[in-house]
KEVORO-597934 format. One record per residue (C-alpha): residue in three letters; residue number from 0; x, y, z. Coordinates in steps of 0.1 Angstrom, whole numbers, plus 2048, in hexadecimal, padded with zeros to 3 digits. Layout:
% residues N
node resn ALA resi NUM east X north Y up Z
...
% end
This chain:
% residues 410
node resn MET resi 0 east AB0 north B0D up 1BC
node resn ARG resi 1 east AC1 north B22 up 1A1
node resn SER resi 2 east AAA north B34 up 189
node resn ASN resi 3 east AA9 north B2C up 164
node resn LYS resi 4 east AB3 north B51 up 15E
node resn SER resi 5 east AD3 north B4C up 173
node resn VAL resi 6 east ADB north B2B up 161
node resn LYS resi 7 east AD7 north B3B up 13F
node resn HIS resi 8 east AEB north B5A up 149
node resn PHE resi 9 east B0A north B45 up 153
node resn THR resi 10 east B06 north B2E up 135
node resn SER resi 11 east B08 north B4D up 11F
node resn GLU resi 12 east B26 north B5C up 133
node resn VAL resi 13 east B39 north B3B up 131
node resn LEU resi 14 east B32 north B38 up 10B
node resn LYS resi 15 east B40 north B5B up 106
node resn VAL resi 16 east B61 north B50 up 116
node resn TYR resi 17 east B62 north B30 up 102
node resn LYS resi 18 east B5E north B43 up 0E2
node resn LYS resi 19 east B7C north B58 up 0EA
node resn VAL resi 20 east B93 north B3B up 0F5
node resn ASN resi 21 east B86 north B18 up 0F5
node resn PRO resi 22 east B96 north B06 up 113
node resn SER resi 23 east B8E north AE3 up 106
node resn ILE resi 24 east BA6 north AE5 up 0E9
node resn HIS resi 25 east BC4 north ACE up 0ED
node resn PHE resi 26 east BE1 north AC9 up 0D6
node resn ILE resi 27 east BD4 north AAA up 0C3
node resn LEU resi 28 east BD4 north AB4 up 09F
node resn ASN resi 29 east BF4 north AA1 up 099
node resn LYS resi 30 east BF6 north A7C up 09E
node resn LYS resi 31 east C10 north A7C up 0B9
node resn ASP resi 32 east BFC north A93 up 0CF
node resn PHE resi 33 east BDC north A80 up 0C7
node resn ASN resi 34 east BEC north A60 up 0D3
node resn TYR resi 35 east BFA north A70 up 0F2
node resn ARG resi 36 east BD8 north A7C up 0FD
node resn GLU resi 37 east BC9 north A5A up 0F5
node resn LYS resi 38 east BE2 north A4A up 10D
node resn ILE resi 39 east BD7 north A62 up 128
node resn LYS resi 40 east BB3 north A5A up 123
node resn GLU resi 41 east BBA north A34 up 122
node resn ASN resi 42 east BCC north A36 up 143
node resn ILE resi 43 east BB0 north A49 up 153
node resn PHE resi 44 east B95 north A30 up 148
node resn GLU resi 45 east BA7 north A0F up 148
node resn ASN resi 46 east BBF north A12 up 165
node resn LEU resi 47 east BB0 north A2C up 17C
node resn LEU resi 48 east B8A north A28 up 177
node resn LYS resi 49 east B8A north A03 up 16D
node resn PHE resi 50 east B75 north A0A up 14F
node resn PRO resi 51 east B87 north 9FB up 131
node resn LYS resi 52 east B83 north A08 up 10D
node resn LYS resi 53 east B6E north 9E9 up 104
node resn MET resi 54 east B52 north 9F7 up 11A
node resn PHE resi 55 east B4C north A12 up 0FF
node resn LYS resi 56 east B4A north 9FB up 0E1
node resn GLY resi 57 east B28 north 9FC up 0D1
node resn GLU resi 58 east B19 north A11 up 0EC
node resn GLU resi 59 east B03 north A30 up 0E7
node resn LEU resi 60 east B15 north A4C up 0F8
node resn LEU resi 61 east B08 north A6F up 101
node resn GLU resi 62 east B22 north A8A up 109
node resn PHE resi 63 east B17 north AAA up 119
node resn GLY resi 64 east B30 north AC6 up 112
node resn SER resi 65 east B43 north AB4 up 0F6
node resn GLY resi 66 east B57 north AD4 up 0F1
node resn THR resi 67 east B70 north AD2 up 0D4
node resn GLY resi 68 east B6E north AAC up 0D1
node resn ASP resi 69 east B90 north AA7 up 0E1
node resn THR resi 70 east B82 north A8C up 0F8
node resn SER resi 71 east B64 north A81 up 0E4
node resn ILE resi 72 east B7A north A74 up 0C8
node resn TYR resi 73 east B89 north A59 up 0DF
node resn TYR resi 74 east B66 north A4D up 0E9
node resn SER resi 75 east B5E north A49 up 0C4
node resn LYS resi 76 east B80 north A39 up 0BD
node resn TRP resi 77 east B79 north A1F up 0D8
node resn GLY resi 78 east B58 north A16 up 0C8
node resn ALA resi 79 east B3D north A2C up 0D7
node resn LYS resi 80 east B20 north A3B up 0C2
node resn LEU resi 81 east B23 north A5F up 0CE
node resn THR resi 82 east B0A north A7B up 0D1
node resn GLY resi 83 east B1B north A9B up 0DD
node resn ILE resi 84 east B09 north AB9 up 0EC
node resn GLU resi 85 east B1D north AD9 up 0E9
node resn MET resi 86 east B10 north AFD up 0EC
node resn ASN resi 87 east B2F north B0D up 0DB
node resn LYS resi 88 east B2A north B0D up 0B5
node resn ASP resi 89 east B4F north B13 up 0AF
node resn ALA resi 90 east B57 north AF5 up 0C4
node resn VAL resi 91 east B40 north ADF up 0B0
node resn THR resi 92 east B52 north AEA up 091
node resn ARG resi 93 east B73 north ADF up 0A1
node resn CYS resi 94 east B63 north ABE up 0AA
node resn LYS resi 95 east B5A north AB7 up 086
node resn LYS resi 96 east B7E north ABF up 07C
node resn ILE resi 97 east B8C north AA7 up 096
node resn TYR resi 98 east B74 north A8B up 08A
node resn ALA resi 99 east B7C north A91 up 065
node resn LYS resi 100 east BA0 north A8B up 06D
node resn TYR resi 101 east B9E north A6E up 085
node resn HIS resi 102 east B7C north A5C up 081
node resn LYS resi 103 east B6E north A52 up 060
node resn LYS resi 104 east B4E north A41 up 06C
node resn LYS resi 105 east B2D north A54 up 06D
node resn ASP resi 106 east B22 north A47 up 08E
node resn TYR resi 107 east B22 north A68 up 0A1
node resn LYS resi 108 east B10 north A8A up 0A2
node resn PHE resi 109 east B14 north AAB up 0B3
node resn ILE resi 110 east AF8 north AC1 up 0BE
node resn ASN resi 111 east AFE north AE6 up 0C3
node resn GLN resi 112 east AEA north AEB up 0E3
node resn SER resi 113 east AED north AF3 up 108
node resn LEU resi 114 east AEB north AD4 up 11E
node resn PHE resi 115 east ACE north AE6 up 131
node resn ASP resi 116 east ABA north AE8 up 110
node resn TYR resi 117 east AC0 north AC4 up 105
node resn LYS resi 118 east A9F north AB2 up 105
node resn ASN resi 119 east A9D north A8E up 0F7
node resn LYS resi 120 east A8C north A6F up 103
node resn LYS resi 121 east AA7 north A59 up 0F6
node resn LEU resi 122 east ABB north A47 up 111
node resn PHE resi 123 east AE0 north A3E up 10D
node resn ASP resi 124 east AF7 north A22 up 119
node resn ILE resi 125 east B12 north A3B up 124
node resn VAL resi 126 east B0E north A60 up 12D
node resn THR resi 127 east B2C north A76 up 135
node resn ALA resi 128 east B35 north A99 up 13F
node resn ASP resi 129 east B5A north AA0 up 145
node resn GLY resi 130 east B64 north AC1 up 154
node resn VAL resi 131 east B43 north AD1 up 149
node resn LEU resi 132 east B29 north AD4 up 165
node resn HIS resi 133 east B3D north AE9 up 17D
node resn HIS resi 134 east B3D north B04 up 162
node resn THR resi 135 east B17 north B07 up 165
node resn ASP resi 136 east B03 north B1B up 17F
node resn ASN resi 137 east AEF north AFC up 188
node resn PRO resi 138 east B04 north ADC up 187
node resn LYS resi 139 east AEA north AC8 up 19A
node resn LYS resi 140 east ACF north ACF up 17F
node resn ALA resi 141 east AE8 north AC8 up 164
node resn PHE resi 142 east AF2 north AA7 up 175
node resn LYS resi 143 east ACD north A9D up 176
node resn ASN resi 144 east ACB north AA3 up 151
node resn LEU resi 145 east AE8 north A8B up 14C
node resn CYS resi 146 east AD8 north A70 up 162
node resn ASP resi 147 east AB6 north A74 up 150
node resn SER resi 148 east AC7 north A6B up 12F
node resn LEU resi 149 east AD6 north A4B up 13D
node resn LYS resi 150 east AC8 north A28 up 139
node resn PRO resi 151 east AC3 north A12 up 157
node resn LYS resi 152 east AE4 north 9FF up 15D
node resn GLY resi 153 east AF5 north A19 up 147
node resn TYR resi 154 east B15 north A2A up 151
node resn LEU resi 155 east B1A north A4F up 15A
node resn ILE resi 156 east B3E north A5D up 156
node resn TYR resi 157 east B42 north A7D up 16A
node resn GLY resi 158 east B60 north A93 up 16D
node resn THR resi 159 east B5D north AB0 up 184
node resn ASN resi 160 east B6F north AC9 up 19B
node resn LEU resi 161 east B68 north AC2 up 1C0
node resn SER resi 162 east B6B north ADF up 1D8
node resn SER resi 163 east B87 north ACD up 1EA
node resn GLY resi 164 east B9C north AC2 up 1CD
node resn ARG resi 165 east B99 north AE4 up 1BD
node resn PHE resi 166 east B9F north AF8 up 1DC
node resn LEU resi 167 east BC3 north B04 up 1D3
node resn ARG resi 168 east BB8 north B0D up 1B0
node resn ASN resi 169 east B9A north B20 up 1BD
node resn LEU resi 170 east BB2 north B33 up 1D3
node resn GLN resi 171 east BC6 north B3C up 1B4
node resn ARG resi 172 east BA6 north B48 up 1A4
node resn TYR resi 173 east B9D north B5D up 1C2
node resn ILE resi 174 east BC0 north B6E up 1C2
node resn LEU resi 175 east BBC north B77 up 19D
node resn PHE resi 176 east B9A north B85 up 1A2
node resn LYS resi 177 east BA6 north B99 up 1C0
node resn TYR resi 178 east BC4 north BA9 up 1AF
node resn SER resi 179 east BB0 north BB0 up 18F
node resn ILE resi 180 east B96 north BC3 up 1A3
node resn LYS resi 181 east BB2 north BD5 up 1B6
node resn LYS resi 182 east BC0 north BE3 up 196
node resn PHE resi 183 east BA1 north BE8 up 17F
node resn ASN resi 184 east B84 north BE6 up 198
node resn LYS resi 185 east B77 north BC9 up 183
node resn ILE resi 186 east B80 north BA6 up 178
node resn ASP resi 187 east B92 north BAC up 157
node resn ASP resi 188 east B9B north B8E up 141
node resn LYS resi 189 east BBC north B9C up 134
node resn GLU resi 190 east BC7 north BA5 up 157
node resn ILE resi 191 east BBD north B82 up 164
node resn GLU resi 192 east BD2 north B72 up 149
node resn ARG resi 193 east BF0 north B89 up 150
node resn LEU resi 194 east BEE north B83 up 176
node resn ALA resi 195 east BEB north B5D up 171
node resn ARG resi 196 east C0A north B5C up 15C
node resn LYS resi 197 east C1C north B71 up 176
node resn PHE resi 198 east C10 north B5F up 196
node resn PHE resi 199 east C0C north B3B up 18B
node resn LYS resi 200 east C29 north B34 up 173
node resn SER resi 201 east C31 north B12 up 182
node resn HIS resi 202 east C0D north B07 up 182
node resn LEU resi 203 east C07 north B11 up 15E
node resn ASP resi 204 east C27 north B01 up 152
node resn ARG resi 205 east C1D north AE0 up 162
node resn ALA resi 206 east BF9 north AE2 up 156
node resn LYS resi 207 east C04 north AE9 up 132
node resn LYS resi 208 east C1D north ACC up 133
node resn PHE resi 209 east C05 north AB1 up 140
node resn GLY resi 210 east BE4 north ABF up 133
node resn ASN resi 211 east BF1 north AC5 up 10F
node resn ARG resi 212 east BDF north AE6 up 10D
node resn SER resi 213 east BEB north B0A up 108
node resn LYS resi 214 east BF0 north B20 up 127
node resn LYS resi 215 east BD6 north B37 up 119
node resn ALA resi 216 east BBC north B1B up 118
node resn ILE resi 217 east BC4 north B11 up 13C
node resn ILE resi 218 east BC1 north B35 up 148
node resn TYR resi 219 east B9F north B39 up 137
node resn ASP resi 220 east B93 north B18 up 144
node resn ASP resi 221 east B9E north B1D up 169
node resn TYR resi 222 east B9E north B42 up 16E
node resn ILE resi 223 east B8B north B56 up 154
node resn ASN resi 224 east B6E north B3E up 151
node resn PRO resi 225 east B52 north B51 up 164
node resn LYS resi 226 east B44 north B32 up 175
node resn ILE resi 227 east B55 north B16 up 189
node resn LYS resi 228 east B3D north B08 up 1A2
node resn SER resi 229 east B49 north AEA up 1B7
node resn TYR resi 230 east B38 north AD3 up 1CF
node resn ASP resi 231 east B49 north ABE up 1EA
node resn LEU resi 232 east B4B north A98 up 1E9
node resn GLN resi 233 east B2F north A92 up 201
node resn GLU resi 234 east B17 north AA8 up 1EB
node resn THR resi 235 east B23 north A96 up 1CC
node resn LEU resi 236 east B1C north A73 up 1DB
node resn GLU resi 237 east AF9 north A80 up 1E5
node resn MET resi 238 east AF3 north A8A up 1C1
node resn PHE resi 239 east AFB north A67 up 1B6
node resn LYS resi 240 east AE3 north A58 up 1CF
node resn LYS resi 241 east AC8 north A70 up 1C7
node resn ASN resi 242 east ACA north A67 up 1A2
node resn SER resi 243 east AC9 north A42 up 1A7
node resn LEU resi 244 east AEE north A3C up 1A0
node resn THR resi 245 east B07 north A24 up 1B1
node resn LEU resi 246 east B2C north A2B up 1B0
node resn TYR resi 247 east B40 north A14 up 199
node resn SER resi 248 east B62 north A25 up 19C
node resn ALA resi 249 east B73 north A46 up 1A4
node resn TRP resi 250 east B94 north A57 up 1A1
node resn PRO resi 251 east BA3 north A60 up 1B8
node resn PRO resi 252 east B94 north A42 up 1CA
node resn ILE resi 253 east B7C north A47 up 1E6
node resn SER resi 254 east B8E north A30 up 1FF
node resn PHE resi 255 east B9A north A2D up 222
node resn SER resi 256 east BB1 north A15 up 235
node resn SER resi 257 east BA8 north 9FE up 251
node resn ALA resi 258 east BBB north 9E0 up 261
node resn GLY resi 259 east BD5 north 9E0 up 245
node resn GLN resi 260 east BBA north 9DF up 229
node resn THR resi 261 east BAE north 9FA up 212
node resn HIS resi 262 east B88 north 9FD up 20E
node resn ASN resi 263 east B7A north A0F up 1F0
node resn LEU resi 264 east B5A north A21 up 1F9
node resn ALA resi 265 east B4E north A1C up 1D6
node resn ASP resi 266 east B49 north 9F7 up 1DF
node resn THR resi 267 east B32 north A00 up 1FC
node resn ASP resi 268 east B18 north A16 up 1EC
node resn LYS resi 269 east B00 north A13 up 20A
node resn GLN resi 270 east B1B north A1D up 223
node resn PHE resi 271 east B30 north A39 up 213
node resn LEU resi 272 east B18 north A54 up 21D
node resn LYS resi 273 east B17 north A49 up 242
node resn ASN resi 274 east B39 north A54 up 24D
node resn PRO resi 275 east B3E north A78 up 242
node resn LEU resi 276 east B5F north A7A up 256
node resn LEU resi 277 east B6F north A61 up 23E
node resn ILE resi 278 east B63 north A77 up 221
node resn ASP resi 279 east B70 north A97 up 232
node resn GLN resi 280 east B92 north A87 up 239
node resn LEU resi 281 east B95 north A7D up 215
node resn GLU resi 282 east B8C north A9F up 209
node resn LEU resi 283 east BA7 north AAE up 220
node resn GLU resi 284 east BC0 north A99 up 20D
node resn TRP resi 285 east BB3 north AA4 up 1EB
node resn SER resi 286 east BB4 north AC9 up 1F6
node resn LEU resi 287 east BD9 north AC8 up 1FF
node resn LYS resi 288 east BE4 north AB0 up 1E4
node resn ILE resi 289 east C05 north ABC up 1D4
node resn LYS resi 290 east C18 north A9C up 1CF
node resn ASN resi 291 east C10 north A7C up 1BC
node resn ASP resi 292 east C1D north A62 up 1D4
node resn GLN resi 293 east C10 north A6F up 1F5
node resn GLU resi 294 east BEF north A61 up 201
node resn ILE resi 295 east BDF north A65 up 222
node resn ASP resi 296 east BD5 north A42 up 230
node resn GLY resi 297 east BB6 north A4D up 243
node resn LEU resi 298 east BAE north A4C up 267
node resn MET resi 299 east B91 north A38 up 273
node resn ASN resi 300 east B73 north A41 up 288
node resn ASP resi 301 east B80 north A4A up 2AB
node resn GLN resi 302 east BA0 north A59 up 29D
node resn LEU resi 303 east B8E north A6D up 283
node resn LYS resi 304 east B76 north A7C up 29D
node resn LYS resi 305 east B93 north A8D up 2AE
node resn PHE resi 306 east B97 north AA2 up 28F
node resn LYS resi 307 east B72 north AA9 up 286
node resn VAL resi 308 east B77 north ACF up 28B
node resn GLN resi 309 east B95 north AD0 up 275
node resn PHE resi 310 east B84 north ABD up 259
node resn HIS resi 311 east B66 north AD4 up 25B
node resn ASP resi 312 east B7D north AF2 up 25A
node resn MET resi 313 east B8E north AE6 up 23A
node resn LYS resi 314 east B6C north ADF up 22A
node resn GLU resi 315 east B5F north B01 up 234
node resn VAL resi 316 east B7E north B12 up 224
node resn SER resi 317 east B7A north AFD up 204
node resn ARG resi 318 east B55 north B06 up 202
node resn GLU resi 319 east B5B north B2B up 206
node resn PHE resi 320 east B71 north B2B up 1E7
node resn SER resi 321 east B5D north B12 up 1D3
node resn ASN resi 322 east B47 north B2A up 1BF
node resn ILE resi 323 east B5C north B49 up 1B4
node resn ASP resi 324 east B4D north B5C up 198
node resn PRO resi 325 east B4D north B81 up 18E
node resn TYR resi 326 east B2B north B87 up 1A0
node resn ASN resi 327 east B32 north B77 up 1C2
node resn PHE resi 328 east B57 north B7E up 1C5
node resn LYS resi 329 east B54 north B99 up 1DF
node resn LYS resi 330 east B3E north B83 up 1F5
node resn ILE resi 331 east B5B north B6A up 1FA
node resn ASN resi 332 east B67 north B6C up 21E
node resn GLN resi 333 east B8C north B69 up 21B
node resn LYS resi 334 east B90 north B69 up 241
node resn LYS resi 335 east B84 north B45 up 241
node resn LEU resi 336 east BA7 north B3C up 234
node resn THR resi 337 east BB3 north B40 up 258
node resn LYS resi 338 east BA0 north B20 up 261
node resn ILE resi 339 east BBA north B0D up 24D
node resn LYS resi 340 east BD2 north B10 up 26B
node resn SER resi 341 east BBD north AF7 up 27F
node resn ILE resi 342 east BC6 north ADC up 266
node resn LYS resi 343 east BEA north ADC up 273
node resn SER resi 344 east BDF north ACC up 294
node resn TYR resi 345 east BD1 north AAE up 280
node resn LEU resi 346 east BF0 north AAB up 26A
node resn LYS resi 347 east C08 north AAD up 287
node resn LYS resi 348 east BF6 north A92 up 29B
node resn ASP resi 349 east BF3 north A79 up 27F
node resn ASN resi 350 east C16 north A69 up 282
node resn SER resi 351 east C0F north A4F up 267
node resn ARG resi 352 east C17 north A67 up 24B
node resn ASN resi 353 east C32 north A7E up 258
node resn ILE resi 354 east C41 north A87 up 236
node resn LYS resi 355 east C1F north A8D up 226
node resn ASN resi 356 east C13 north AA1 up 244
node resn SER resi 357 east C33 north AB5 up 247
node resn THR resi 358 east C2E north AC0 up 222
node resn SER resi 359 east C09 north AC8 up 228
node resn ILE resi 360 east C12 north ADD up 247
node resn ASP resi 361 east C2C north AF0 up 233
node resn LEU resi 362 east C11 north AF6 up 218
node resn ILE resi 363 east BF8 north B02 up 232
node resn ASN resi 364 east C13 north B1A up 240
node resn GLU resi 365 east C18 north B28 up 21D
node resn ILE resi 366 east BF2 north B2D up 219
node resn ASN resi 367 east BF1 north B3F up 23A
node resn SER resi 368 east C0E north B56 up 22F
node resn LEU resi 369 east BFC north B5C up 20E
node resn TYR resi 370 east BDC north B66 up 222
node resn SER resi 371 east BF1 north B7F up 236
node resn LEU resi 372 east BFE north B8F up 217
node resn ILE resi 373 east BDC north B92 up 208
node resn GLN resi 374 east BCF north BA1 up 228
node resn LEU resi 375 east BEA north BBB up 226
node resn ASN resi 376 east BE0 north BC4 up 202
node resn THR resi 377 east C03 north BBA up 1F7
node resn SER resi 378 east C10 north BC5 up 1D5
node resn GLU resi 379 east C0D north BAC up 1B8
node resn ASP resi 380 east C34 north BAC up 1B5
node resn LYS resi 381 east C37 north BA0 up 1D9
node resn ILE resi 382 east C1C north B86 up 1D4
node resn GLU resi 383 east C2F north B7A up 1B5
node resn LYS resi 384 east C4F north B78 up 1C9
node resn PHE resi 385 east C3E north B65 up 1E5
node resn LEU resi 386 east C2E north B4C up 1CE
node resn ASP resi 387 east C4F north B47 up 1BA
node resn ASN resi 388 east C61 north B3E up 1DA
node resn ALA resi 389 east C45 north B28 up 1E9
node resn LYS resi 390 east C50 north B03 up 1E9
node resn PHE resi 391 east C2D north AF4 up 1E9
node resn LEU resi 392 east C12 north B0D up 1E3
node resn PHE resi 393 east C05 north B0A up 1BF
node resn LYS resi 394 east C21 north AF2 up 1B7
node resn GLY resi 395 east C1C north ACF up 1AA
node resn TYR resi 396 east BF8 north AC3 up 1A9
node resn SER resi 397 east BE8 north AE1 up 1BA
node resn GLY resi 398 east BCD north ACA up 1C7
node resn VAL resi 399 east BBC north AAD up 1B6
node resn GLY resi 400 east BAC north AC2 up 19A
node resn ILE resi 401 east B92 north AAC up 18A
node resn ASN resi 402 east B81 north A8F up 19B
node resn TYR resi 403 east B74 north A73 up 185
node resn PHE resi 404 east B56 north A5D up 18D
node resn ILE resi 405 east B45 north A41 up 17A
node resn CYS resi 406 east B22 north A38 up 186
node resn LYS resi 407 east B09 north A1D up 17C
node resn LYS resi 408 east AE4 north A25 up 17B
node resn ILE resi 409 east ACE north A0F up 190
% end
């Protein structure tokens, strides 16, 4: 269990970064950009999570980590009565500016407070935290705070980084930390930004285009932020169970294929924790996701057991890189990257997805080559050249990124 001192320390450190560059600021102050972001949010809720806008109408909604209001405003526009909890006073000021421009009703309020300090007996119809808890030192405690504020039969909307979906981005973070320490013997914010723009040009271009944020905001969010702590899918599902939640929907979907049919594990809340190999296989796909239209079908029971070691190896690698901050960076065992080689035996033997697996094998080969360069203490110019020439590594999606879950309280 993390101490309150540790939690408060990282809360303070994260706040310092957010006061320099707030990563939640999107380009929505003109109507065109505002409408563009709303379409993205509508697609996530209505098409992917099957939670239409009408579900917000008239509902009391509590948002932990409301940031600059760039998501809150759409909940309010869709009819929710919003209470936002945000520790950054500057961000609250921006919230009020957004609301003054786009929402004339007085059915909202923002509280300048850490989510760990929030104490209120009031229960809400909807509680949400989107991309927030993994920036704390104790996401499980923060998650319990969310659940404690939710009415029975109320809905929890949870956006988080899983260790699998974020593996490639955590690898980016590791490289930046390593080369900053190599030059300055410390993790230097300006050096991290310089290296990120040098090493990950393609990734930043894509993230800016589709995320509608500045590159600087993306760099501060993904790399300079002192805390990104991720759990795997199995741990996350256990958190839901422990807090009396059933899964309503998820994106990407938690599903597997059998006898020509797709079964969503969200529909079998009493079963989805019983076959961890299905979960491990799904997380393998999320770890190596670089293309939009390439899905792994899923191997069932006996087939999956053949690859138990490989799934475990990928999970072990993801976990090793799941909690990189300035204080534990040197404890990361980069040699565990060698375990990723074993995944090739699984990908080669699964003939049902030759194109997908061929791409994933090429990606793994590039990760192995990168590992060799890091081991040799290669110059940053050679790392840059290697990454520029890579066909798959840090190109496209670079993993799933954020996983979304909607749960209902029992």
